[in-house]
N, C-alpha and C positions, 0 to 999 in steps of 0.2 A: 790166622789173619784178621785177627782182632785191631790192630795195631793201622790196617790201613784203613783209611777213609773211605767210607762210603760202601766199603763192602759188608755185607750184611746177609746171612746163609742163609737166606730162603729169597732171596732175589732170584726172578729167573736167569734175570743177566750176568750172573757171577756161575749161576749151575749146569746151566745151559747152555744160551748163546755166545759167549767166549769161551768154552771149553767147545762146542761144535763150528764158532769160524777157526779155531788153533788148529783145527785137523785142516784145512783146505786151504789157512792165509799162512805162508811163514811171517807174516808183520804181523800180526794179533799171536803166533804161538811165539815167539821174539819180544813180545811186549808184553804175556802172558811171565817170563822163563822174565823178565827184567824183575817187575814184582816181584816174584818168586823168594829172588837173590834179593830186591832189597829188604822182605820182609826177613827173609835168614839174616843179612845181616844187624839190623836192625832189634833181632831177636840176641843173638847170640852175643855170650862178655866181650867178645872183643870189635867191641859196633864199629868203633875209631881206626879198625887195619885200612889200610889202601888196597887189601887184596881183597874186602866185599864188595867195596866200592866199584871196584875194575870191572866186575865179573857184572854189575849193574849198569853201568856204562856202557861194554860190553854189545848184553842184549837188547839195553835201548837203541843203541844205534846198529846193530842189523833191523831192530823193527823200523825202525826210519827209512831205514836204505832198502826195503821188501816194501814198505808203504809209497815209496816215492817212484821206486822202478815198474810198478807194476799201478798204479792209478787206474789209467784208463781204461785197465782190462778189469778191474775187481768191483763187483759190487757195494755201492754204497753203504749196506749194511758192515761190510769189512772194513771201512778206512772208517766207519764210525765208529761202530766196535774198537779198533784200535786206537783212536781219537781217546774216546773214556778212559781203557786203558792207561795213556802215558798222563793224561790230566790226575788221576788217582794218582798215580806212581810219585809225578810233581810237587800235590797236594803235601801226599805224607812224607814227602820230604819239606814241606814248608816255602817252597817255591812255586806261590799262588801266581805272582805275575807270568813265569812261562806257562804256566794252568790256565789263566787266561789266556795266553797267546793261543794255545792248540783248541781252543775255540771257535 
């Protein structure tokens, strides 16, 4: 996960908070899966393939879909966690304007 902006092995956000919320929140789970797919896509020798991008987009879309459909019933911490994950994904792809929009 070295290439992911903001990732730090010593951060409790990445090692505890995000992981804990992924168990109870499909939005966080799919955001983590999108980040994981992006990392694998960037690290693979075939980083230009559309297949890798498709998986990232699929998981990203699922995360947003779950976030929107359960927004009123989930704790604000879940929403914040999901937003941080999606901001990290956008920054890693150098989509800084989209990342700012997520704030």
